NUBA-973993 format. One record per residue: x, y, z of N, C-alpha, C in turn; residue number from 0; chain. Coordinates in nm, 4 decimals, padded with zeros to 6 digits, always signed. Layout:
+----------+----------+----------+----------+----------+----------+----------+----------+----------+------+-------+
:     n.px :     n.py :     n.pz :    ca.px :    ca.py :    ca.pz :     c.px :     c.py :     c.pz : resi : chain :
+----------+----------+----------+----------+----------+----------+----------+----------+----------+------+-------+
:        X :        Y :        Z :        X :        Y :        Z :        X :        Y :        Z :  NUM :     A :
...
+----------+----------+----------+----------+----------+----------+----------+----------+----------+------+-------+
***
This chain:
+----------+----------+----------+----------+----------+----------+----------+----------+----------+------+-------+
:     n.px :     n.py :     n.pz :    ca.px :    ca.py :    ca.pz :     c.px :     c.py :     c.pz : resi : chain :
+----------+----------+----------+----------+----------+----------+----------+----------+----------+------+-------+
: +14.6330 : +08.4185 : +07.7792 : +14.6615 : +08.4831 : +07.9050 : +14.5668 : +08.4295 : +08.0122 :    0 :     A :
: +14.6257 : +08.3824 : +08.1186 : +14.5466 : +08.3265 : +08.2281 : +14.5046 : +08.4364 : +08.3235 :    1 :     A :
: +14.3822 : +08.4320 : +08.3565 : +14.3320 : +08.5297 : +08.4541 : +14.3358 : +08.4696 : +08.5936 :    2 :     A :
: +14.3707 : +08.5509 : +08.6889 : +14.3733 : +08.5049 : +08.8277 : +14.2334 : +08.4969 : +08.8858 :    3 :     A :
: +14.2221 : +08.4207 : +08.9893 : +14.0931 : +08.4099 : +09.0588 : +14.0621 : +08.5389 : +09.1314 :    4 :     A :
: +13.9365 : +08.5669 : +09.1365 : +13.8940 : +08.6804 : +09.2179 : +13.8863 : +08.6355 : +09.3629 :    5 :     A :
: +13.9463 : +08.7109 : +09.4462 : +13.9458 : +08.6784 : +09.5888 : +13.8626 : +08.7841 : +09.6600 :    6 :     A :
: +13.7636 : +08.7362 : +09.7324 : +13.6791 : +08.8281 : +09.8081 : +13.7560 : +08.8758 : +09.9301 :    7 :     A :
: +13.7685 : +09.0053 : +09.9417 : +13.8406 : +09.0633 : +10.0541 : +13.7475 : +09.0719 : +10.1746 :    8 :     A :
: +13.7918 : +09.0165 : +10.2855 : +13.7138 : +09.0195 : +10.4087 : +13.7616 : +09.1374 : +10.4925 :    9 :     A :
: +13.6679 : +09.2241 : +10.5254 : +13.7008 : +09.3393 : +10.6090 : +13.6517 : +09.3101 : +10.7498 :   10 :     A :
: +13.7427 : +09.3122 : +10.8425 : +13.7058 : +09.2869 : +10.9816 : +13.7014 : +09.4182 : +11.0572 :   11 :     A :
: +13.5994 : +09.4311 : +11.1375 : +13.5781 : +09.5534 : +11.2145 : +13.6169 : +09.5256 : +11.3592 :   12 :     A :
: +13.7092 : +09.6040 : +11.4132 : +13.7571 : +09.5826 : +11.5498 : +13.7142 : +09.6931 : +11.6461 :   13 :     A :
: +13.6228 : +09.7793 : +11.6040 : +13.5755 : +09.8836 : +11.6952 : +13.4946 : +09.8211 : +11.8084 :   14 :     A :
: +13.4914 : +09.8889 : +11.9197 : +13.4122 : +09.8407 : +12.0333 : +13.2640 : +09.8605 : +12.0037 :   15 :     A :
: +13.1842 : +09.7627 : +12.0417 : +13.0400 : +09.7682 : +12.0203 : +12.9705 : +09.7642 : +12.1556 :   16 :     A :
: +12.8769 : +09.8564 : +12.1751 : +12.7910 : +09.8558 : +12.2933 : +12.6507 : +09.8186 : +12.2496 :   17 :     A :
: +12.5899 : +09.7227 : +12.3182 : +12.4519 : +09.6829 : +12.2921 : +12.3691 : +09.7256 : +12.4124 :   18 :     A :
: +12.2653 : +09.8041 : +12.3871 : +12.1751 : +09.8497 : +12.4929 : +12.0447 : +09.7732 : +12.4777 :   19 :     A :
: +12.0134 : +09.6915 : +12.5781 : +11.9011 : +09.5979 : +12.5691 : +11.7979 : +09.6315 : +12.6758 :   20 :     A :
: +11.6843 : +09.6829 : +12.6334 : +11.5712 : +09.7063 : +12.7231 : +11.4900 : +09.5772 : +12.7229 :   21 :     A :
: +11.5052 : +09.4978 : +12.8270 : +11.4442 : +09.3649 : +12.8285 : +11.2923 : +09.3701 : +12.8151 :   22 :     A :
: +11.2300 : +09.4709 : +12.8699 : +11.0836 : +09.4791 : +12.8647 : +11.0322 : +09.4971 : +12.7222 :   23 :     A :
: +11.1131 : +09.5571 : +12.6357 : +11.0735 : +09.5774 : +12.4961 : +11.1214 : +09.4668 : +12.4035 :   24 :     A :
: +11.2187 : +09.3888 : +12.4465 : +11.2738 : +09.2815 : +12.3625 : +11.3029 : +09.1607 : +12.4504 :   25 :     A :
: +11.1964 : +09.0906 : +12.4879 : +11.2097 : +08.9754 : +12.5769 : +11.2564 : +08.8525 : +12.5002 :   26 :     A :
: +11.3140 : +08.7594 : +12.5747 : +11.3532 : +08.6321 : +12.5149 : +11.2290 : +08.5472 : +12.4933 :   27 :     A :
: +11.2214 : +08.4750 : +12.3816 : +11.1052 : +08.3887 : +12.3590 : +11.1023 : +08.2724 : +12.4579 :   28 :     A :
: +10.9837 : +08.2192 : +12.4807 : +10.9686 : +08.1031 : +12.5695 : +11.0534 : +07.9869 : +12.5194 :   29 :     A :
: +11.1191 : +07.9200 : +12.6124 : +11.1999 : +07.8044 : +12.5773 : +11.3409 : +07.8390 : +12.5314 :   30 :     A :
: +11.3707 : +07.9669 : +12.5159 : +11.5039 : +08.0095 : +12.4734 : +11.5999 : +07.9909 : +12.5895 :   31 :     A :
: +11.7147 : +07.9305 : +12.5644 : +11.8119 : +07.9054 : +12.6701 : +11.8815 : +08.0363 : +12.7070 :   32 :     A :
: +11.8377 : +08.0964 : +12.8156 : +11.8866 : +08.2285 : +12.8533 : +12.0336 : +08.2311 : +12.8932 :   33 :     A :
: +12.0920 : +08.1159 : +12.9271 : +12.2333 : +08.1153 : +12.9650 : +12.3249 : +08.1331 : +12.8444 :   34 :     A :
: +12.2722 : +08.1166 : +12.7232 : +12.3544 : +08.1292 : +12.6032 : +12.3276 : +08.2565 : +12.5242 :   35 :     A :
: +12.2413 : +08.3439 : +12.5719 : +12.2005 : +08.4597 : +12.4923 : +12.3185 : +08.5502 : +12.4569 :   36 :     A :
: +12.4074 : +08.5751 : +12.5494 : +12.5204 : +08.6637 : +12.5219 : +12.6156 : +08.5984 : +12.4224 :   37 :     A :
: +12.6475 : +08.4718 : +12.4438 : +12.7361 : +08.4008 : +12.3516 : +12.6762 : +08.3960 : +12.2113 :   38 :     A :
: +12.5463 : +08.3719 : +12.2017 : +12.4816 : +08.3665 : +12.0708 : +12.4857 : +08.5032 : +12.0024 :   39 :     A :
: +12.4648 : +08.6097 : +12.0784 : +12.4714 : +08.7432 : +12.0203 : +12.6121 : +08.7729 : +11.9703 :   40 :     A :
: +12.7129 : +08.7407 : +12.0507 : +12.8514 : +08.7649 : +12.0082 : +12.8864 : +08.6829 : +11.8842 :   41 :     A :
: +12.8433 : +08.5571 : +11.8801 : +12.8691 : +08.4750 : +11.7615 : +12.8018 : +08.5337 : +11.6386 :   42 :     A :
: +12.6793 : +08.5843 : +11.6554 : +12.6079 : +08.6476 : +11.5442 : +12.6860 : +08.7680 : +11.4921 :   43 :     A :
: +12.7329 : +08.8531 : +11.5826 : +12.8072 : +08.9721 : +11.5410 : +12.9386 : +08.9338 : +11.4731 :   44 :     A :
: +13.0061 : +08.8331 : +11.5239 : +13.1314 : +08.7902 : +11.4623 : +13.1075 : +08.7310 : +11.3236 :   45 :     A :
: +12.9959 : +08.6635 : +11.3060 : +12.9644 : +08.6094 : +11.1732 : +12.9383 : +08.7209 : +11.0728 :   46 :     A :
: +12.9120 : +08.8408 : +11.1225 : +12.8889 : +08.9574 : +11.0361 : +13.0142 : +09.0445 : +11.0225 :   47 :     A :
: +13.1268 : +08.9962 : +11.0738 : +13.2525 : +09.0680 : +11.0555 : +13.2968 : +09.1561 : +11.1698 :   48 :     A :
: +13.2295 : +09.1498 : +11.2846 : +13.2700 : +09.2291 : +11.4006 : +13.3553 : +09.1427 : +11.4918 :   49 :     A :
: +13.4808 : +09.1814 : +11.5102 : +13.5724 : +09.1037 : +11.5923 : +13.6267 : +09.1837 : +11.7098 :   50 :     A :
: +13.5711 : +09.2997 : +11.7331 : +13.6151 : +09.3830 : +11.8445 : +13.5452 : +09.3444 : +11.9733 :   51 :     A :
: +13.5659 : +09.4260 : +12.0738 : +13.5052 : +09.4027 : +12.2047 : +13.3556 : +09.4335 : +12.1976 :   52 :     A :
: +13.2747 : +09.3440 : +12.2528 : +13.1297 : +09.3614 : +12.2544 : +13.0843 : +09.3658 : +12.3999 :   53 :     A :
: +13.0225 : +09.4759 : +12.4395 : +12.9693 : +09.4902 : +12.5748 : +12.8181 : +09.5042 : +12.5665 :   54 :     A :
: +12.7484 : +09.4406 : +12.6591 : +12.6021 : +09.4402 : +12.6585 : +12.5514 : +09.4943 : +12.7920 :   55 :     A :
: +12.4612 : +09.5929 : +12.7841 : +12.3947 : +09.6473 : +12.9027 : +12.2473 : +09.6112 : +12.8926 :   56 :     A :
: +12.2009 : +09.5204 : +12.9795 : +12.0607 : +09.4775 : +12.9812 : +11.9934 : +09.5433 : +13.1008 :   57 :     A :
: +11.8784 : +09.6082 : +13.0758 : +11.8087 : +09.6831 : +13.1803 : +11.6647 : +09.6360 : +13.1920 :   58 :     A :
: +11.6179 : +09.6254 : +13.3159 : +11.4767 : +09.6001 : +13.3442 : +11.4375 : +09.6974 : +13.4555 :   59 :     A :
: +11.3183 : +09.7558 : +13.4438 : +11.2795 : +09.8554 : +13.5447 : +11.2454 : +09.7905 : +13.6782 :   60 :     A :
: +11.1826 : +09.6730 : +13.6757 : +11.1487 : +09.6001 : +13.7989 : +11.1514 : +09.4505 : +13.7710 :   61 :     A :
: +11.1916 : +09.3725 : +13.8700 : +11.1856 : +09.2268 : +13.8567 : +11.0503 : +09.1822 : +13.9099 :   62 :     A :
: +10.9508 : +09.1864 : +13.8217 : +10.8158 : +09.1381 : +13.8526 : +10.7708 : +09.0541 : +13.7340 :   63 :     A :
: +10.6842 : +08.9540 : +13.7572 : +10.6469 : +08.8604 : +13.6508 : +10.5964 : +08.9242 : +13.5214 :   64 :     A :
: +10.5315 : +09.0394 : +13.5285 : +10.4808 : +09.1007 : +13.4053 : +10.5923 : +09.1613 : +13.3200 :   65 :     A :
: +10.7117 : +09.1799 : +13.3784 : +10.8227 : +09.2404 : +13.3042 : +10.9345 : +09.1414 : +13.2737 :   66 :     A :
: +10.9707 : +09.0586 : +13.3714 : +11.0743 : +08.9573 : +13.3523 : +11.0556 : +08.8517 : +13.4607 :   67 :     A :
: +11.0702 : +08.7258 : +13.4241 : +11.0578 : +08.6220 : +13.5265 : +11.1815 : +08.6265 : +13.6159 :   68 :     A :
: +11.1628 : +08.5880 : +13.7401 : +11.2742 : +08.5899 : +13.8339 : +11.3861 : +08.4971 : +13.7867 :   69 :     A :
: +11.3497 : +08.3807 : +13.7308 : +11.4498 : +08.2844 : +13.6841 : +11.5341 : +08.3421 : +13.5701 :   70 :     A :
: +11.4701 : +08.4135 : +13.4778 : +11.5443 : +08.4739 : +13.3667 : +11.6387 : +08.5815 : +13.4186 :   71 :     A :
: +11.5875 : +08.6677 : +13.5067 : +11.6727 : +08.7731 : +13.5633 : +11.7899 : +08.7118 : +13.6394 :   72 :     A :
: +11.7607 : +08.6111 : +13.7196 : +11.8646 : +08.5458 : +13.7998 : +11.9727 : +08.4846 : +13.7105 :   73 :     A :
: +11.9320 : +08.4178 : +13.6019 : +12.0284 : +08.3547 : +13.5112 : +12.1166 : +08.4589 : +13.4422 :   74 :     A :
: +12.0553 : +08.5670 : +13.3933 : +12.1332 : +08.6715 : +13.3269 : +12.2234 : +08.7448 : +13.4256 :   75 :     A :
: +12.1732 : +08.7689 : +13.5474 : +12.2550 : +08.8354 : +13.6485 : +12.3736 : +08.7471 : +13.6877 :   76 :     A :
: +12.3498 : +08.6183 : +13.7069 : +12.4585 : +08.5259 : +13.7411 : +12.5636 : +08.5238 : +13.6303 :   77 :     A :
: +12.5186 : +08.5279 : +13.5066 : +12.6120 : +08.5305 : +13.3942 : +12.6949 : +08.6588 : +13.3959 :   78 :     A :
: +12.6340 : +08.7702 : +13.4365 : +12.7069 : +08.8977 : +13.4405 : +12.8179 : +08.8964 : +13.5459 :   79 :     A :
: +12.8059 : +08.8111 : +13.6467 : +12.9087 : +08.8028 : +13.7502 : +13.0369 : +08.7390 : +13.6987 :   80 :     A :
: +13.0261 : +08.6548 : +13.5952 : +13.1451 : +08.5904 : +13.5396 : +13.1873 : +08.6498 : +13.4054 :   81 :     A :
: +13.1052 : +08.7350 : +13.3483 : +13.1348 : +08.7975 : +13.2191 : +13.1388 : +08.9489 : +13.2389 :   82 :     A :
: +13.2596 : +09.0059 : +13.2389 : +13.2693 : +09.1490 : +13.2685 : +13.2252 : +09.2381 : +13.1527 :   83 :     A :
: +13.1804 : +09.1811 : +13.0412 : +13.1267 : +09.2601 : +12.9302 : +12.9745 : +09.2523 : +12.9246 :   84 :     A :
: +12.9129 : +09.1935 : +13.0260 : +12.7674 : +09.1908 : +13.0400 : +12.7321 : +09.2631 : +13.1696 :   85 :     A :
: +12.6471 : +09.3636 : +13.1570 : +12.6011 : +09.4392 : +13.2735 : +12.4499 : +09.4237 : +13.2805 :   86 :     A :
: +12.3989 : +09.3780 : +13.3949 : +12.2554 : +09.3591 : +13.4145 : +12.2107 : +09.4559 : +13.5232 :   87 :     A :
: +12.1163 : +09.5429 : +13.4885 : +12.0690 : +09.6461 : +13.5814 : +11.9215 : +09.6268 : +13.6132 :   88 :     A :
: +11.8897 : +09.6190 : +13.7424 : +11.7516 : +09.6241 : +13.7894 : +11.7332 : +09.7625 : +13.8487 :   89 :     A :
: +11.6552 : +09.8463 : +13.7819 : +11.6378 : +09.9844 : +13.8274 : +11.5474 : +09.9955 : +13.9487 :   90 :     A :
: +11.4637 : +09.8940 : +13.9719 : +11.3683 : +09.8942 : +14.0830 : +11.2869 : +10.0240 : +14.0822 :   91 :     A :
: +11.2367 : +10.0580 : +13.9636 : +11.1616 : +10.1820 : +13.9423 : +11.0337 : +10.1478 : +13.8663 :   92 :     A :
: +10.9166 : +10.1702 : +13.9261 : +10.7911 : +10.1313 : +13.8607 : +10.7458 : +10.2240 : +13.7476 :   93 :     A :
: +10.8162 : +10.3363 : +13.7249 : +10.7746 : +10.4275 : +13.6177 : +10.7749 : +10.3549 : +13.4828 :   94 :     A :
: +10.6792 : +10.3891 : +13.3984 : +10.6618 : +10.3210 : +13.2700 : +10.7844 : +10.3320 : +13.1790 :   95 :     A :
: +10.8461 : +10.4469 : +13.1726 : +10.9590 : +10.4685 : +13.0817 : +11.0948 : +10.4669 : +13.1522 :   96 :     A :
: +11.1026 : +10.4098 : +13.2698 : +11.2269 : +10.4136 : +13.3475 : +11.3438 : +10.3503 : +13.2727 :   97 :     A :
: +11.3218 : +10.2336 : +13.2126 : +11.4301 : +10.1659 : +13.1406 : +11.4748 : +10.2461 : +13.0197 :   98 :     A :
: +11.3781 : +10.2993 : +12.9449 : +11.4117 : +10.3787 : +12.8261 : +11.4950 : +10.5007 : +12.8636 :   99 :     A :
: +11.4523 : +10.5719 : +12.9667 : +11.5248 : +10.6918 : +13.0095 : +11.6666 : +10.6574 : +13.0541 :  100 :     A :
: +11.6804 : +10.5490 : +13.1289 : +11.8121 : +10.5068 : +13.1759 : +11.9035 : +10.4741 : +13.0581 :  101 :     A :
: +11.8518 : +10.3974 : +12.9610 : +11.9335 : +10.3586 : +12.8460 : +11.9732 : +10.4787 : +12.7611 :  102 :     A :
: +11.8809 : +10.5696 : +12.7372 : +11.9153 : +10.6883 : +12.6584 : +12.0198 : +10.7738 : +12.7288 :  103 :     A :
: +12.0107 : +10.7850 : +12.8613 : +12.1140 : +10.8572 : +12.9363 : +12.2498 : +10.7887 : +12.9213 :  104 :     A :
: +12.2512 : +10.6565 : +12.9308 : +12.3763 : +10.5817 : +12.9149 : +12.4342 : +10.6000 : +12.7747 :  105 :     A :
: +12.3482 : +10.5996 : +12.6728 : +12.3953 : +10.6208 : +12.5355 : +12.4569 : +10.7597 : +12.5199 :  106 :     A :
: +12.3911 : +10.8596 : +12.5765 : +12.4438 : +10.9965 : +12.5675 : +12.5789 : +11.0082 : +12.6372 :  107 :     A :
: +12.5923 : +10.9450 : +12.7544 : +12.7208 : +10.9474 : +12.8254 : +12.8287 : +10.8782 : +12.7430 :  108 :     A :
: +12.7947 : +10.7685 : +12.6808 : +12.8912 : +10.6954 : +12.5989 : +12.9367 : +10.7804 : +12.4808 :  109 :     A :
: +12.8427 : +10.8482 : +12.4171 : +12.8782 : +10.9346 : +12.3038 : +12.9702 : +11.0485 : +12.3466 :  110 :     A :
: +12.9453 : +11.1044 : +12.4633 : +13.0274 : +11.2165 : +12.5111 : +13.1647 : +11.1702 : +12.5594 :  111 :     A :
: +13.1699 : +11.0520 : +12.6210 : +13.2938 : +11.0050 : +12.6830 : +13.3871 : +10.9308 : +12.5890 :  112 :     A :
: +13.3353 : +10.8804 : +12.4772 : +13.4167 : +10.7966 : +12.3894 : +13.4384 : +10.8618 : +12.2546 :  113 :     A :
: +13.5361 : +10.8063 : +12.1856 : +13.5659 : +10.8570 : +12.0519 : +13.4805 : +10.7848 : +11.9477 :  114 :     A :
: +13.5077 : +10.8126 : +11.8233 : +13.4283 : +10.7566 : +11.7137 : +13.4594 : +10.6100 : +11.6881 :  115 :     A :
: +13.5490 : +10.5489 : +11.7660 : +13.5814 : +10.4087 : +11.7424 : +13.4839 : +10.3140 : +11.8113 :  116 :     A :
: +13.3777 : +10.3663 : +11.8698 : +13.2746 : +10.2831 : +11.9325 : +13.1485 : +10.2845 : +11.8480 :  117 :     A :
: +13.0813 : +10.1714 : +11.8441 : +12.9508 : +10.1606 : +11.7794 : +12.8469 : +10.1389 : +11.8873 :  118 :     A :
: +12.7267 : +10.1905 : +11.8663 : +12.6173 : +10.1718 : +11.9611 : +12.5045 : +10.1011 : +11.8895 :  119 :     A :
: +12.4575 : +09.9895 : +11.9474 : +12.3446 : +09.9160 : +11.8929 : +12.2357 : +09.9113 : +11.9979 :  120 :     A :
: +12.1136 : +09.9355 : +11.9576 : +12.0009 : +09.9244 : +12.0500 : +11.9282 : +09.7950 : +12.0167 :  121 :     A :
: +11.9130 : +09.7069 : +12.1154 : +11.8514 : +09.5762 : +12.0982 : +11.7019 : +09.5931 : +12.1208 :  122 :     A :
: +11.6238 : +09.5971 : +12.0123 : +11.4796 : +09.6161 : +12.0237 : +11.4061 : +09.5143 : +11.9390 :  123 :     A :
: +11.2786 : +09.4999 : +11.9670 : +11.1936 : +09.4112 : +11.8889 : +11.1369 : +09.4908 : +11.7725 :  124 :     A :
: +11.1364 : +09.4318 : +11.6548 : +11.0801 : +09.5003 : +11.5367 : +10.9474 : +09.4416 : +11.5004 :  125 :     A :
+----------+----------+----------+----------+----------+----------+----------+----------+----------+------+-------+
***
């Protein structure tokens, strides 16, 4: 009796994914090509089986050199103008926890406004 081959079943996830990125806590490394960060993140998620819509909200409390370089902010903001699933927010707020508070409020609104078919990911440095 011949046995059939085992076929690994691939499960694809099509739920919407929201990524909340506090840039001050998870900065891009030096030399990293900032124009490809969103594409690289989406490719990473797709390689893990996520094929749904991916939206990214990147927040910085102030555009000052100690928090984000102007060139990095400008590149990510310019990318957000052509990619409607990337949102770049400059809060222009010097408070220490301004970005964290804004992101947590956005997460709470998303949980209240959406159904269980959305996933929420927080982009942080470990």
